N, CA, C, O and the ligand as a Tripos MOL2 file, in Angstrom:
@<TRIPOS>MOLECULE
protein
  253   251    64     0     0
PROTEIN
NO_CHARGES

@<TRIPOS>ATOM
      1 N         -66.2920  -12.6230    4.0640 N.3       1 MET1
      2 CA        -64.9750  -13.0190    3.5720 C.3       1 MET1
      3 C         -64.8190  -12.5430    2.1230 C.2       1 MET1
      4 O         -65.6400  -12.8670    1.2650 O.2       1 MET1
      5 N         -63.7970  -11.8000    1.8700 N.am      2 SER2
      6 CA        -63.5670  -11.3040    0.5140 C.3       2 SER2
      7 C         -62.9510  -12.3910   -0.3490 C.2       2 SER2
      8 O         -62.4680  -13.4050    0.1550 O.2       2 SER2
      9 N         -62.9740  -12.1690   -1.6370 N.am      3 SER3
     10 CA        -62.3950  -13.1620   -2.5480 C.3       3 SER3
     11 C         -60.8980  -13.3110   -2.3110 C.2       3 SER3
     12 O         -60.3530  -14.3920   -2.5350 O.2       3 SER3
     13 N         -60.2100  -12.2470   -1.8590 N.am      4 ASP4
     14 CA        -58.7780  -12.3400   -1.5860 C.3       4 ASP4
     15 C         -58.4910  -13.3290   -0.4600 C.2       4 ASP4
     16 O         -57.4730  -14.0200   -0.4900 O.2       4 ASP4
     17 N         -59.3880  -13.4040    0.5420 N.am      5 GLU5
     18 CA        -59.1650  -14.3130    1.6690 C.3       5 GLU5
     19 C         -59.3080  -15.7730    1.2550 C.2       5 GLU5
     20 O         -58.7890  -16.6650    1.9250 O.2       5 GLU5
     21 N         -60.0190  -16.0210    0.1390 N.am      6 LYS6
     22 CA        -60.2040  -17.3990   -0.3240 C.3       6 LYS6
     23 C         -59.1360  -17.8170   -1.3250 C.2       6 LYS6
     24 O         -59.0730  -18.9800   -1.7220 O.2       6 LYS6
     25 N         -58.3000  -16.8760   -1.7300 N.am      7 SER7
     26 CA        -57.2890  -17.1740   -2.7290 C.3       7 SER7
     27 C         -56.1810  -18.0410   -2.1460 C.2       7 SER7
     28 O         -55.9710  -18.0710   -0.9330 O.2       7 SER7
     29 N         -55.4920  -18.7270   -3.0060 N.am      8 ILE8
     30 CA        -54.2980  -19.4560   -2.5990 C.3       8 ILE8
     31 C         -53.1780  -18.4430   -2.4490 C.2       8 ILE8
     32 O         -52.8480  -17.7230   -3.3910 O.2       8 ILE8
     33 N         -52.5980  -18.3920   -1.2630 N.am      9 ARG9
     34 CA        -51.5140  -17.4360   -1.0170 C.3       9 ARG9
     35 C         -50.1920  -18.0850   -1.3740 C.2       9 ARG9
     36 O         -49.9320  -19.2270   -0.9950 O.2       9 ARG9
     37 N         -49.3670  -17.3710   -2.0920 N.am     10 ALA10
     38 CA        -48.0910  -17.9280   -2.5460 C.3      10 ALA10
     39 C         -46.9440  -17.0520   -2.0760 C.2      10 ALA10
     40 O         -47.0180  -15.8240   -2.1190 O.2      10 ALA10
     41 N         -45.8780  -17.7110   -1.6230 N.am     11 HIS11
     42 CA        -44.6580  -17.0200   -1.2150 C.3      11 HIS11
     43 C         -43.4870  -17.7220   -1.8720 C.2      11 HIS11
     44 O         -43.4290  -18.9510   -1.9240 O.2      11 HIS11
     45 N         -42.5660  -16.9360   -2.3680 N.am     12 ARG12
     46 CA        -41.4070  -17.4980   -3.0540 C.3      12 ARG12
     47 C         -40.3350  -17.9130   -2.0490 C.2      12 ARG12
     48 O         -40.0100  -17.1790   -1.1160 O.2      12 ARG12
     49 N         -39.8020  -19.1000   -2.2680 N.am     13 GLU13
     50 CA        -38.7090  -19.6030   -1.4480 C.3      13 GLU13
     51 C         -37.5380  -19.9370   -2.3670 C.2      13 GLU13
     52 O         -37.7320  -20.4650   -3.4620 O.2      13 GLU13
     53 N         -36.3470  -19.6330   -1.9260 N.am     14 VAL14
     54 CA        -35.1360  -20.0090   -2.6550 C.3      14 VAL14
     55 C         -34.4970  -21.1780   -1.9010 C.2      14 VAL14
     56 O         -34.3290  -21.1240   -0.6820 O.2      14 VAL14
     57 N         -34.1500  -22.2190   -2.6270 N.am     15 ILE15
     58 CA        -33.4590  -23.3540   -2.0140 C.3      15 ILE15
     59 C         -32.0680  -23.4560   -2.6380 C.2      15 ILE15
     60 O         -31.9200  -23.8090   -3.8080 O.2      15 ILE15
     61 N         -31.0670  -23.1440   -1.8430 N.am     16 TRP16
     62 CA        -29.6810  -23.2640   -2.3050 C.3      16 TRP16
     63 C         -29.2060  -24.6920   -2.1180 C.2      16 TRP16
     64 O         -29.4770  -25.3070   -1.0860 O.2      16 TRP16
     65 N         -28.5050  -25.2220   -3.1010 N.am     17 HIS17
     66 CA        -27.9230  -26.5490   -3.0180 C.3      17 HIS17
     67 C         -26.4430  -26.3720   -2.6920 C.2      17 HIS17
     68 O         -25.7090  -25.7370   -3.4490 O.2      17 HIS17
     69 N         -26.0130  -26.9250   -1.5800 N.am     18 LEU18
     70 CA        -24.6580  -26.7210   -1.0790 C.3      18 LEU18
     71 C         -23.8860  -28.0470   -1.0840 C.2      18 LEU18
     72 O         -24.4250  -29.0840   -0.6980 O.2      18 LEU18
     73 N         -22.6560  -28.0080   -1.5110 N.am     19 THR19
     74 CA        -21.7910  -29.1850   -1.4920 C.3      19 THR19
     75 C         -20.4870  -28.8060   -0.8030 C.2      19 THR19
     76 O         -19.8080  -27.8680   -1.2220 O.2      19 THR19
     77 N         -20.1420  -29.5260    0.2390 N.am     20 CYS20
     78 CA        -18.9160  -29.2530    0.9790 C.3      20 CYS20
     79 C         -17.6950  -29.5420    0.0990 C.2      20 CYS20
     80 O         -17.6000  -30.6000   -0.5230 O.2      20 CYS20
     81 N         -16.7780  -28.5970    0.0580 N.am     21 GLY21
     82 CA        -15.5690  -28.7670   -0.7450 C.3      21 GLY21
     83 C         -14.5610  -29.7060   -0.1160 C.2      21 GLY21
     84 O         -13.6090  -30.1190   -0.7790 O.2      21 GLY21
     85 N         -14.7480  -30.0540    1.1560 N.am     22 HIS22
     86 CA        -13.8020  -30.9400    1.8440 C.3      22 HIS22
     87 C         -14.2300  -32.4040    1.7600 C.2      22 HIS22
     88 O         -13.4310  -33.2640    1.3900 O.2      22 HIS22
     89 N         -15.4990  -32.6950    2.1060 N.am     23 CYS23
     90 CA        -15.9480  -34.0980    2.1360 C.3      23 CYS23
     91 C         -17.0140  -34.3860    1.0760 C.2      23 CYS23
     92 O         -17.4530  -35.5270    0.9320 O.2      23 CYS23
     93 N         -17.4310  -33.3520    0.3350 N.am     24 HIS24
     94 CA        -18.4140  -33.4640   -0.7480 C.3      24 HIS24
     95 C         -19.8150  -33.8130   -0.2570 C.2      24 HIS24
     96 O         -20.6500  -34.2550   -1.0460 O.2      24 HIS24
     97 N         -20.0880  -33.6220    1.0370 N.am     25 TYR25
     98 CA        -21.4460  -33.8110    1.5460 C.3      25 TYR25
     99 C         -22.3520  -32.7630    0.9130 C.2      25 TYR25
    100 O         -21.9450  -31.6190    0.7150 O.2      25 TYR25
    101 N         -23.5850  -33.1610    0.5970 N.am     26 TYR26
    102 CA        -24.5530  -32.2960   -0.0690 C.3      26 TYR26
    103 C         -25.7340  -32.0330    0.8620 C.2      26 TYR26
    104 O         -26.2680  -32.9610    1.4700 O.2      26 TYR26
    105 N         -26.1410  -30.7690    0.9720 N.am     27 TRP27
    106 CA        -27.3360  -30.4320    1.7350 C.3      27 TRP27
    107 C         -27.9610  -29.1970    1.1030 C.2      27 TRP27
    108 O         -27.4070  -28.6150    0.1710 O.2      27 TRP27
    109 N         -29.1310  -28.8010    1.6260 N.am     28 THR28
    110 CA        -29.8190  -27.6420    1.0660 C.3      28 THR28
    111 C         -30.0260  -26.5870    2.1290 C.2      28 THR28
    112 O         -30.0860  -26.8840    3.3220 O.2      28 THR28
    113 N         -30.1350  -25.3450    1.6750 N.am     29 TYR29
    114 CA        -30.3500  -24.2050    2.5470 C.3      29 TYR29
    115 C         -31.5300  -23.4040    1.9860 C.2      29 TYR29
    116 O         -31.3510  -22.6190    1.0540 O.2      29 TYR29
    117 N         -32.7300  -23.5920    2.5400 N.am     30 PRO30
    118 CA        -33.8800  -22.8440    2.0600 C.3      30 PRO30
    119 C         -33.9810  -21.4910    2.7590 C.2      30 PRO30
    120 O         -33.6720  -21.3650    3.9440 O.2      30 PRO30
    121 N         -34.4180  -20.4860    2.0090 N.am     31 THR31
    122 CA        -34.6040  -19.1630    2.5890 C.3      31 THR31
    123 C         -35.7590  -18.4430    1.9050 C.2      31 THR31
    124 O         -35.9840  -18.6120    0.7070 O.2      31 THR31
    125 N         -36.4780  -17.6510    2.6630 N.am     32 MET32
    126 CA        -37.5380  -16.8150    2.1060 C.3      32 MET32
    127 C         -36.9850  -15.4680    1.6730 C.2      32 MET32
    128 O         -37.6830  -14.6870    1.0270 O.2      32 MET32
    129 N         -35.7360  -15.1920    2.0240 N.am     33 ASN33
    130 CA        -35.0990  -13.9260    1.6660 C.3      33 ASN33
    131 C         -34.4480  -14.0830    0.2870 C.2      33 ASN33
    132 O         -33.3000  -14.5110    0.1750 O.2      33 ASN33
    133 N         -35.2030  -13.7290   -0.7590 N.am     34 ILE34
    134 CA        -34.7050  -13.9730   -2.1160 C.3      34 ILE34
    135 C         -33.5890  -13.0070   -2.4970 C.2      34 ILE34
    136 O         -32.8890  -13.2330   -3.4840 O.2      34 ILE34
    137 N         -33.4160  -11.9410   -1.7350 N.am     35 ASP35
    138 CA        -32.3570  -10.9710   -2.0320 C.3      35 ASP35
    139 C         -31.0590  -11.2830   -1.2900 C.2      35 ASP35
    140 O         -30.0690  -10.5680   -1.4440 O.2      35 ASP35
    141 N         -31.0600  -12.3490   -0.4850 N.am     36 GLU36
    142 CA        -29.8720  -12.6860    0.2840 C.3      36 GLU36
    143 C         -28.7090  -13.0600   -0.6350 C.2      36 GLU36
    144 O         -28.8750  -13.8650   -1.5510 O.2      36 GLU36
    145 N         -27.5420  -12.4810   -0.3960 N.am     37 ASP37
    146 CA        -26.3380  -12.7990   -1.1680 C.3      37 ASP37
    147 C         -25.6060  -13.9200   -0.4430 C.2      37 ASP37
    148 O         -24.8690  -13.6840    0.5140 O.2      37 ASP37
    149 N         -25.8220  -15.1460   -0.9160 N.am     38 ILE38
    150 CA        -25.2560  -16.3030   -0.2190 C.3      38 ILE38
    151 C         -23.7330  -16.3240   -0.2970 C.2      38 ILE38
    152 O         -23.0770  -16.9690    0.5210 O.2      38 ILE38
    153 N         -23.1600  -15.6110   -1.2930 N.am     39 SER39
    154 CA        -21.6980  -15.5970   -1.4200 C.3      39 SER39
    155 C         -21.0520  -14.8170   -0.2790 C.2      39 SER39
    156 O         -19.8330  -14.8680   -0.1140 O.2      39 SER39
    157 N         -21.8500  -14.0960    0.5130 N.am     40 LYS40
    158 CA        -21.3330  -13.3770    1.6730 C.3      40 LYS40
    159 C         -21.4370  -14.2150    2.9450 C.2      40 LYS40
    160 O         -21.0730  -13.7560    4.0280 O.2      40 LYS40
    161 N         -21.9400  -15.4590    2.8080 N.am     41 LYS41
    162 CA        -22.1210  -16.3100    3.9800 C.3      41 LYS41
    163 C         -21.0850  -17.4350    3.9860 C.2      41 LYS41
    164 O         -20.5350  -17.8100    2.9510 O.2      41 LYS41
    165 N         -20.8450  -17.9480    5.1670 N.am     42 SER42
    166 CA        -20.0690  -19.1700    5.3060 C.3      42 SER42
    167 C         -20.9290  -20.1630    6.0790 C.2      42 SER42
    168 O         -21.8170  -19.7750    6.8380 O.2      42 SER42
    169 N         -20.6570  -21.4380    5.8780 N.am     43 PHE43
    170 CA        -21.4340  -22.4930    6.5180 C.3      43 PHE43
    171 C         -20.5020  -23.5190    7.1400 C.2      43 PHE43
    172 O         -19.3900  -23.7510    6.6660 O.2      43 PHE43
    173 N         -20.9910  -24.1280    8.2230 N.am     44 HIS44
    174 CA        -20.3470  -25.3130    8.7760 C.3      44 HIS44
    175 C         -20.9640  -26.5170    8.0810 C.2      44 HIS44
    176 O         -22.1860  -26.6660    8.0780 O.2      44 HIS44
    177 N         -20.1550  -27.3630    7.5010 N.am     45 CYS45
    178 CA        -20.6620  -28.5860    6.8750 C.3      45 CYS45
    179 C         -21.3240  -29.4550    7.9570 C.2      45 CYS45
    180 O         -20.7200  -29.7000    9.0010 O.2      45 CYS45
    181 N         -22.5720  -29.9250    7.7140 N.am     46 PRO46
    182 CA        -23.2470  -30.7550    8.7150 C.3      46 PRO46
    183 C         -22.5680  -32.1000    8.9430 C.2      46 PRO46
    184 O         -22.7990  -32.7350    9.9720 O.2      46 PRO46
    185 N         -21.7350  -32.5460    8.0060 N.am     47 LEU47
    186 CA        -21.0950  -33.8570    8.1600 C.3      47 LEU47
    187 C         -19.7000  -33.7390    8.7780 C.2      47 LEU47
    188 O         -19.4290  -34.3470    9.8130 O.2      47 LEU47
    189 N         -18.8200  -32.9640    8.1520 N.am     48 CYS48
    190 CA        -17.4280  -32.9170    8.6360 C.3      48 CYS48
    191 C         -17.1590  -31.7090    9.5340 C.2      48 CYS48
    192 O         -16.1190  -31.6470   10.1890 O.2      48 CYS48
    193 N         -18.0860  -30.7490    9.5710 N.am     49 GLY49
    194 CA        -17.9500  -29.6170   10.4810 C.3      49 GLY49
    195 C         -17.0510  -28.5000    9.9830 C.2      49 GLY49
    196 O         -16.8990  -27.4820   10.6590 O.2      49 GLY49
    197 N         -16.4540  -28.6720    8.8150 N.am     50 GLN50
    198 CA        -15.5610  -27.6460    8.2730 C.3      50 GLN50
    199 C         -16.3450  -26.3750    7.9770 C.2      50 GLN50
    200 O         -17.4190  -26.4360    7.3770 O.2      50 GLN50
    201 N         -15.8200  -25.2210    8.3900 N.am     51 ASN51
    202 CA        -16.4520  -23.9360    8.0870 C.3      51 ASN51
    203 C         -15.7930  -23.3570    6.8410 C.2      51 ASN51
    204 O         -14.5760  -23.1750    6.8000 O.2      51 ASN51
    205 N         -16.6050  -23.0690    5.8250 N.am     52 SER52
    206 CA        -16.0660  -22.5820    4.5610 C.3      52 SER52
    207 C         -16.9320  -21.4770    4.0060 C.2      52 SER52
    208 O         -18.1330  -21.4180    4.2710 O.2      52 SER52
    209 N         -16.3090  -20.5900    3.2250 N.am     53 LYS53
    210 CA        -17.0640  -19.5640    2.5190 C.3      53 LYS53
    211 C         -17.8370  -20.2260    1.3850 C.2      53 LYS53
    212 O         -17.5410  -21.3550    0.9940 O.2      53 LYS53
    213 N         -18.8200  -19.5190    0.8660 N.am     54 THR54
    214 CA        -19.6730  -20.0530   -0.1940 C.3      54 THR54
    215 C         -19.3210  -19.3990   -1.5210 C.2      54 THR54
    216 O         -19.1800  -18.1790   -1.5960 O.2      54 THR54
    217 N         -19.1810  -20.1850   -2.5430 N.am     55 VAL55
    218 CA        -18.9350  -19.7050   -3.9040 C.3      55 VAL55
    219 C         -20.0950  -20.1810   -4.7750 C.2      55 VAL55
    220 O         -20.3700  -21.3790   -4.8390 O.2      55 VAL55
    221 N         -20.7750  -19.2510   -5.4440 N.am     56 VAL56
    222 CA        -21.9060  -19.6020   -6.2940 C.3      56 VAL56
    223 C         -21.3780  -20.2000   -7.5990 C.2      56 VAL56
    224 O         -20.5640  -19.5910   -8.2920 O.2      56 VAL56
    225 N         -21.8550  -21.3950   -7.9170 N.am     57 ASP57
    226 CA        -21.4670  -22.0930   -9.1430 C.3      57 ASP57
    227 C         -22.7230  -22.2710   -9.9870 C.2      57 ASP57
    228 O         -23.5980  -23.0600   -9.6310 O.2      57 ASP57
    229 N         -22.8230  -21.5530  -11.0920 N.am     58 ASP58
    230 CA        -24.0000  -21.6330  -11.9620 C.3      58 ASP58
    231 C         -23.9260  -22.7860  -12.9480 C.2      58 ASP58
    232 O         -24.8660  -23.0070  -13.7120 O.2      58 ASP58
    233 N         -22.8130  -23.5310  -12.9450 N.am     59 ASN59
    234 CA        -22.6210  -24.6320  -13.8730 C.3      59 ASN59
    235 C         -23.1970  -25.9240  -13.2890 C.2      59 ASN59
    236 O         -22.5400  -26.5920  -12.4900 O.2      59 ASN59
    237 N         -24.4330  -26.2770  -13.6910 N.am     60 LEU60
    238 CA        -25.0580  -27.4790  -13.1550 C.3      60 LEU60
    239 C         -24.3320  -28.7330  -13.5970 C.2      60 LEU60
    240 O         -24.4710  -29.7750  -12.9550 O.2      60 LEU60
    241 N         -23.5600  -28.6690  -14.6750 N.am     61 ASN61
    242 CA        -22.8340  -29.8480  -15.1390 C.3      61 ASN61
    243 C         -21.7040  -30.2260  -14.1900 C.2      61 ASN61
    244 O         -21.1560  -31.3250  -14.2720 O.2      61 ASN61
    245 N         -21.3570  -29.3010  -13.2810 N.am     62 ALA62
    246 CA        -20.2770  -29.5700  -12.3440 C.3      62 ALA62
    247 C         -20.7440  -30.4540  -11.1870 C.2      62 ALA62
    248 O         -19.9220  -30.9400  -10.4110 O.2      62 ALA62
    249 N         -22.0670  -30.6670  -11.0630 N.am     63 LEU63
    250 CA        -22.5880  -31.4560   -9.9500 C.3      63 LEU63
    251 C         -22.2960  -32.9300  -10.1310 C.2      63 LEU63
    252 O         -22.6660  -33.7410   -9.2820 O.2      63 LEU63
    253 ZN        -17.8760  -31.5650    4.7910 Zn       64 ZN64
@<TRIPOS>BOND
     1     1     2 1
     2     2     3 1
     3     3     4 2
     4     3     5 am
     5     5     6 1
     6     6     7 1
     7     7     8 2
     8     7     9 am
     9     9    10 1
    10    10    11 1
    11    11    12 2
    12    11    13 am
    13    13    14 1
    14    14    15 1
    15    15    16 2
    16    15    17 am
    17    17    18 1
    18    18    19 1
    19    19    20 2
    20    19    21 am
    21    21    22 1
    22    22    23 1
    23    23    24 2
    24    23    25 am
    25    25    26 1
    26    26    27 1
    27    27    28 2
    28    27    29 am
    29    29    30 1
    30    30    31 1
    31    31    32 2
    32    31    33 am
    33    33    34 1
    34    34    35 1
    35    35    36 2
    36    35    37 am
    37    37    38 1
    38    38    39 1
    39    39    40 2
    40    39    41 am
    41    41    42 1
    42    42    43 1
    43    43    44 2
    44    43    45 am
    45    45    46 1
    46    46    47 1
    47    47    48 2
    48    47    49 am
    49    49    50 1
    50    50    51 1
    51    51    52 2
    52    51    53 am
    53    53    54 1
    54    54    55 1
    55    55    56 2
    56    55    57 am
    57    57    58 1
    58    58    59 1
    59    59    60 2
    60    59    61 am
    61    61    62 1
    62    62    63 1
    63    63    64 2
    64    63    65 am
    65    65    66 1
    66    66    67 1
    67    67    68 2
    68    67    69 am
    69    69    70 1
    70    70    71 1
    71    71    72 2
    72    71    73 am
    73    73    74 1
    74    74    75 1
    75    75    76 2
    76    75    77 am
    77    77    78 1
    78    78    79 1
    79    79    80 2
    80    79    81 am
    81    81    82 1
    82    82    83 1
    83    83    84 2
    84    83    85 am
    85    85    86 1
    86    86    87 1
    87    87    88 2
    88    87    89 am
    89    89    90 1
    90    90    91 1
    91    91    92 2
    92    91    93 am
    93    93    94 1
    94    94    95 1
    95    95    96 2
    96    95    97 am
    97    97    98 1
    98    98    99 1
    99    99   100 2
   100    99   101 am
   101   101   102 1
   102   102   103 1
   103   103   104 2
   104   103   105 am
   105   105   106 1
   106   106   107 1
   107   107   108 2
   108   107   109 am
   109   109   110 1
   110   110   111 1
   111   111   112 2
   112   111   113 am
   113   113   114 1
   114   114   115 1
   115   115   116 2
   116   115   117 am
   117   117   118 1
   118   118   119 1
   119   119   120 2
   120   119   121 am
   121   121   122 1
   122   122   123 1
   123   123   124 2
   124   123   125 am
   125   125   126 1
   126   126   127 1
   127   127   128 2
   128   127   129 am
   129   129   130 1
   130   130   131 1
   131   131   132 2
   132   131   133 am
   133   133   134 1
   134   134   135 1
   135   135   136 2
   136   135   137 am
   137   137   138 1
   138   138   139 1
   139   139   140 2
   140   139   141 am
   141   141   142 1
   142   142   143 1
   143   143   144 2
   144   143   145 am
   145   145   146 1
   146   146   147 1
   147   147   148 2
   148   147   149 am
   149   149   150 1
   150   150   151 1
   151   151   152 2
   152   151   153 am
   153   153   154 1
   154   154   155 1
   155   155   156 2
   156   155   157 am
   157   157   158 1
   158   158   159 1
   159   159   160 2
   160   159   161 am
   161   161   162 1
   162   162   163 1
   163   163   164 2
   164   163   165 am
   165   165   166 1
   166   166   167 1
   167   167   168 2
   168   167   169 am
   169   169   170 1
   170   170   171 1
   171   171   172 2
   172   171   173 am
   173   173   174 1
   174   174   175 1
   175   175   176 2
   176   175   177 am
   177   177   178 1
   178   178   179 1
   179   179   180 2
   180   179   181 am
   181   181   182 1
   182   182   183 1
   183   183   184 2
   184   183   185 am
   185   185   186 1
   186   186   187 1
   187   187   188 2
   188   187   189 am
   189   189   190 1
   190   190   191 1
   191   191   192 2
   192   191   193 am
   193   193   194 1
   194   194   195 1
   195   195   196 2
   196   195   197 am
   197   197   198 1
   198   198   199 1
   199   199   200 2
   200   199   201 am
   201   201   202 1
   202   202   203 1
   203   203   204 2
   204   203   205 am
   205   205   206 1
   206   206   207 1
   207   207   208 2
   208   207   209 am
   209   209   210 1
   210   210   211 1
   211   211   212 2
   212   211   213 am
   213   213   214 1
   214   214   215 1
   215   215   216 2
   216   215   217 am
   217   217   218 1
   218   218   219 1
   219   219   220 2
   220   219   221 am
   221   221   222 1
   222   222   223 1
   223   223   224 2
   224   223   225 am
   225   225   226 1
   226   226   227 1
   227   227   228 2
   228   227   229 am
   229   229   230 1
   230   230   231 1
   231   231   232 2
   232   231   233 am
   233   233   234 1
   234   234   235 1
   235   235   236 2
   236   235   237 am
   237   237   238 1
   238   238   239 1
   239   239   240 2
   240   239   241 am
   241   241   242 1
   242   242   243 1
   243   243   244 2
   244   243   245 am
   245   245   246 1
   246   246   247 1
   247   247   248 2
   248   247   249 am
   249   249   250 1
   250   250   251 1
   251   251   252 2
@<TRIPOS>SUBSTRUCTURE
     1 MET1         2 RESIDUE 1 A MET
     2 SER2         6 RESIDUE 1 A SER
     3 SER3        10 RESIDUE 1 A SER
     4 ASP4        14 RESIDUE 1 A ASP
     5 GLU5        18 RESIDUE 1 A GLU
     6 LYS6        22 RESIDUE 1 A LYS
     7 SER7        26 RESIDUE 1 A SER
     8 ILE8        30 RESIDUE 1 A ILE
     9 ARG9        34 RESIDUE 1 A ARG
    10 ALA10       38 RESIDUE 1 A ALA
    11 HIS11       42 RESIDUE 1 A HIS
    12 ARG12       46 RESIDUE 1 A ARG
    13 GLU13       50 RESIDUE 1 A GLU
    14 VAL14       54 RESIDUE 1 A VAL
    15 ILE15       58 RESIDUE 1 A ILE
    16 TRP16       62 RESIDUE 1 A TRP
    17 HIS17       66 RESIDUE 1 A HIS
    18 LEU18       70 RESIDUE 1 A LEU
    19 THR19       74 RESIDUE 1 A THR
    20 CYS20       78 RESIDUE 1 A CYS
    21 GLY21       82 RESIDUE 1 A GLY
    22 HIS22       86 RESIDUE 1 A HIS
    23 CYS23       90 RESIDUE 1 A CYS
    24 HIS24       94 RESIDUE 1 A HIS
    25 TYR25       98 RESIDUE 1 A TYR
    26 TYR26      102 RESIDUE 1 A TYR
    27 TRP27      106 RESIDUE 1 A TRP
    28 THR28      110 RESIDUE 1 A THR
    29 TYR29      114 RESIDUE 1 A TYR
    30 PRO30      118 RESIDUE 1 A PRO
    31 THR31      122 RESIDUE 1 A THR
    32 MET32      126 RESIDUE 1 A MET
    33 ASN33      130 RESIDUE 1 A ASN
    34 ILE34      134 RESIDUE 1 A ILE
    35 ASP35      138 RESIDUE 1 A ASP
    36 GLU36      142 RESIDUE 1 A GLU
    37 ASP37      146 RESIDUE 1 A ASP
    38 ILE38      150 RESIDUE 1 A ILE
    39 SER39      154 RESIDUE 1 A SER
    40 LYS40      158 RESIDUE 1 A LYS
    41 LYS41      162 RESIDUE 1 A LYS
    42 SER42      166 RESIDUE 1 A SER
    43 PHE43      170 RESIDUE 1 A PHE
    44 HIS44      174 RESIDUE 1 A HIS
    45 CYS45      178 RESIDUE 1 A CYS
    46 PRO46      182 RESIDUE 1 A PRO
    47 LEU47      186 RESIDUE 1 A LEU
    48 CYS48      190 RESIDUE 1 A CYS
    49 GLY49      194 RESIDUE 1 A GLY
    50 GLN50      198 RESIDUE 1 A GLN
    51 ASN51      202 RESIDUE 1 A ASN
    52 SER52      206 RESIDUE 1 A SER
    53 LYS53      210 RESIDUE 1 A LYS
    54 THR54      214 RESIDUE 1 A THR
    55 VAL55      218 RESIDUE 1 A VAL
    56 VAL56      222 RESIDUE 1 A VAL
    57 ASP57      226 RESIDUE 1 A ASP
    58 ASP58      230 RESIDUE 1 A ASP
    59 ASN59      234 RESIDUE 1 A ASN
    60 LEU60      238 RESIDUE 1 A LEU
    61 ASN61      242 RESIDUE 1 A ASN
    62 ALA62      246 RESIDUE 1 A ALA
    63 LEU63      250 RESIDUE 1 A LEU
    64 ZN64       253 GROUP 0 **** ****
């Protein structure tokens, strides 16, 4: 067994925090694809079922 096989293997995960604009339900969307452009995706809200496009908001104070 080489030293590489004994190493701790690490993989980067991105966790998007999503808030429904209709009912304000909050959930997360984890992905291993760090290059994914989430602004090109739409989601169905798990609570109210509304399908909406995603807008990236970098302002954490808006939460
Ligand atoms: Zn909703």
